[in-house]
C-alpha positions in Angstrom: 149.2 109.9 115.0 146.7 109.0 112.3 147.4 111.8 109.5 143.8 112.7 109.9 144.1 113.4 113.6 147.3 114.9 112.9 145.6 117.2 110.2 142.9 118.2 112.9 145.0 119.1 115.6 147.3 121.3 113.5 144.2 123.2 112.2 143.0 123.7 115.7 146.2 124.9 116.9 145.9 127.4 114.0 142.4 128.1 114.4 141.6 127.2 111.0 138.7 124.9 109.6 139.1 121.8 107.4 138.3 122.0 103.8 137.7 118.4 102.0 137.2 117.8 98.9 135.3 114.8 97.2 136.3 113.7 93.9 135.1 110.1 92.1 138.2 107.8 91.3 138.7 107.4 87.8 136.4 110.2 86.4 136.8 110.8 83.1 139.4 108.4 83.3 141.8 106.9 85.8 145.0 108.2 84.4 144.2 112.0 85.8 142.8 111.1 89.3 146.2 111.5 90.9 147.0 115.0 89.1 143.4 116.0 90.5 144.4 115.0 93.8 147.6 117.2 93.7 145.5 120.0 92.3 143.3 120.0 95.4 145.8 120.2 97.7 147.6 123.3 95.8 144.6 124.7 96.4 144.3 124.3 100.0 142.7 120.8 100.7 143.4 119.7 104.0 141.6 115.8 103.4 140.9 114.3 100.6 137.8 112.1 100.0 138.4 110.0 97.1 135.0 108.3 95.9 134.9 104.6 95.1 132.9 104.0 91.8 129.5 101.8 92.5 126.7 100.8 90.4 124.3 102.1 92.9 125.5 105.0 94.8 122.1 105.5 96.8 123.2 108.5 99.0 124.5 110.5 95.9 123.1 112.7 93.4 122.9 112.9 89.8 126.3 114.5 89.4 128.0 112.2 91.2 126.0 109.2 89.8 127.1 110.2 86.5 130.8 110.4 87.3 130.5 106.7 88.6 129.0 105.5 85.5 132.4 107.3 83.6 134.4 105.9 85.8 133.0 102.4 85.8 133.3 102.8 81.7 136.7 102.4 82.5 136.1 99.3 84.7 137.8 101.0 87.7 138.0 99.2 91.0 139.1 98.9 94.4 142.7 97.7 93.2 143.2 100.8 91.1 142.1 102.9 94.1 145.1 101.6 96.1 147.4 102.2 93.1 146.3 105.9 92.9 146.8 106.7 96.5 150.2 104.9 96.5 151.3 107.1 93.4 149.9 110.0 95.0 151.7 109.5 98.6 155.2 109.3 96.2 155.0 113.4 96.1 152.6 113.9 98.8 153.2 112.2 102.2 151.3 114.3 104.5 147.6 115.2 103.1 145.2 112.7 104.6 142.9 110.5 102.2 140.0 108.9 102.9 138.0 106.0 100.6 134.5 107.0 100.6 131.9 104.3 99.0 129.4 101.3 99.6 130.2 98.5 101.7 129.3 96.1 98.6 133.2 96.3 96.9 134.8 96.1 100.4 132.9 92.6 101.2 133.8 91.4 97.6 137.3 92.2 98.1 137.4 90.9 101.8 138.0 93.0 105.2 141.3 91.6 105.9 142.4 92.3 102.2 140.6 95.8 101.8 142.5 97.1 105.3 145.8 95.3 104.2 145.8 97.2 101.0 144.4 100.4 102.1 147.1 100.6 105.0 149.9 99.9 102.5 148.9 102.5 99.5 148.6 105.2 102.1 144.9 105.6 102.7 143.8 106.9 106.4 140.0 106.5 106.7 137.3 104.7 105.1 133.8 106.2 104.8 131.2 103.8 103.7 127.9 104.9 103.5 125.6 102.0 103.8 127.6 100.6 106.9 126.2 101.9 110.3 127.8 101.7 113.5 125.6 98.9 114.7 126.9 96.4 112.1 130.5 97.5 112.2 131.7 94.8 114.3 133.3 93.3 111.8 135.1 95.6 109.5 135.9 98.2 112.6 138.5 96.2 114.2 140.1 95.4 110.9 140.6 98.7 110.1 141.8 100.1 113.6 144.4 97.5 113.7 145.9 98.5 110.4 145.8 102.2 111.7 142.4 103.1 109.4 140.0 105.4 111.0 136.4 104.8 110.7 134.1 107.6 109.8 130.6 107.8 110.0 127.7 110.0 108.7 124.9 111.6 111.1 121.9 113.0 109.4 119.4 115.8 110.2 117.0 113.0 111.3 119.5 110.9 113.5 117.6 110.6 116.8 120.0 111.9 119.8 120.4 107.9 120.8 121.8 106.7 117.5 123.7 109.6 117.3 125.3 108.7 120.4 125.9 105.2 119.2 127.8 106.5 115.9 129.8 109.1 118.0 130.9 106.1 120.4 132.0 104.4 117.3 133.6 107.2 115.0 136.9 108.1 114.5 139.0 110.9 112.2 135.8 113.0 112.0 132.2 113.0 112.0 130.7 113.7 108.7 127.1 115.6 109.4 125.1 115.5 106.2 123.4 118.9 106.2 120.5 117.7 104.2 117.3 115.6 103.6 118.1 113.8 100.4 121.6 113.3 98.4 124.6 115.0 96.9 123.7 118.4 95.2 120.7 119.3 96.8 119.9 122.8 98.0 122.1 125.0 99.7 123.0 124.5 103.1 121.2 126.4 106.0 124.0 127.3 108.6 121.6 128.2 111.4 120.0 124.8 111.2 123.2 123.1 111.0 124.4 125.0 114.1 121.7 123.9 116.1 122.1 120.1 115.2 126.1 120.2 116.0 125.2 121.6 119.3 124.3 118.5 120.9 126.6 116.2 118.8 129.3 118.4 120.4 127.7 117.6 123.9 128.5 113.8 122.6 132.1 113.7 121.2 135.4 115.3 120.9 135.7 114.3 117.2 135.6 117.4 114.7 132.4 117.9 112.9 132.4 118.3 109.1 129.6 119.1 107.5 129.0 118.2 103.7 125.9 118.1 101.2 125.0 121.8 100.1 128.3 123.3 99.9 128.6 125.1 96.7 130.7 127.9 96.6 133.1 130.2 98.9 129.9 132.3 100.9 128.2 128.7 101.4 131.7 127.2 102.9 132.3 130.3 104.9 129.1 130.6 106.4 129.1 126.9 107.6 132.8 127.2 108.6 131.5 129.8 111.3 129.7 126.8 112.9 131.5 123.8 112.0 135.2 122.1 112.0 135.3 121.6 108.5 133.3 121.6 105.0 133.5 118.9 102.9 132.6 120.0 99.0 131.9 117.1 96.3 129.1 117.7 93.8 130.3 121.5 93.1 133.7 120.0 91.8 132.9 116.9 90.3 130.2 118.9 87.9 133.4 120.9 87.0 135.1 117.4 85.9 132.1 116.6 83.9 131.9 120.0 82.3 135.4 119.7 81.0 135.4 115.6 80.3 136.6 116.1 76.4 139.3 118.1 77.7 140.8 116.8 80.8 143.8 119.0 80.9 141.8 122.0 81.8 140.2 120.5 85.0 143.0 120.9 87.2 142.8 124.8 87.0 138.9 124.3 87.2 139.3 122.2 90.5 141.9 124.6 91.9 139.6 127.9 91.0 136.5 126.5 93.0 138.4 125.0 95.8 140.5 128.0 96.0 137.5 130.8 96.3 136.5 128.3 99.1 139.6 128.2 101.1 139.9 131.7 101.0 136.2 132.5 102.2 137.1 129.6 105.0 140.4 131.6 106.1 139.0 135.2 106.0 
């Protein structure tokens, strides 16, 4: 069983919600990323989304855009992410890791090569923001053959018919974008989220996880009451930015933010 499926099965049996942090690989420098990943696990992460730095991150707000810029100044590429995940796996064989990014770097490397390297390094899932399921016929089977989950986004503006298509192609979990806009926007509205998740639950058995607008323990707990998991990115990446000149302080800062969310979700 894929590590993502196993983790959600365990959480369901425990009656708990998934906490899924996102960080950009290589921010503020490549040498620190693996340490940050371990810090996230210590704070209660159930799945880690590791961002692939990209020059035109269209779905991301200023916080994550700047993180990509910091990482790209070090020429961080997919090959470096595979090395990071391999290093992470030496001490953590259990926590699922999802690569999140855009299609261009994957196409440039080649689908087969990407899938092979991702699988060999210990990646469990792939979320490419600009690859809709209608265009996933080439990459999807390649990922599936290596045991990698294809994870997709659903937005508040997604039609019911298209949501059904996304659900039919999705694996691992479904990423529901809580806001119209980019990451780091307004706070998530739990009532509005609940109204949008209800029809999705009729279409799929996949865990429904919510991202965009999760800022603190209170917002995580509110969304956790209606979703199977919460995804937090900008709140963590902003802590990395604040401490970019003293990276030795970043693990504790990440643990403080994520630890509060973990406690709130479990309460």
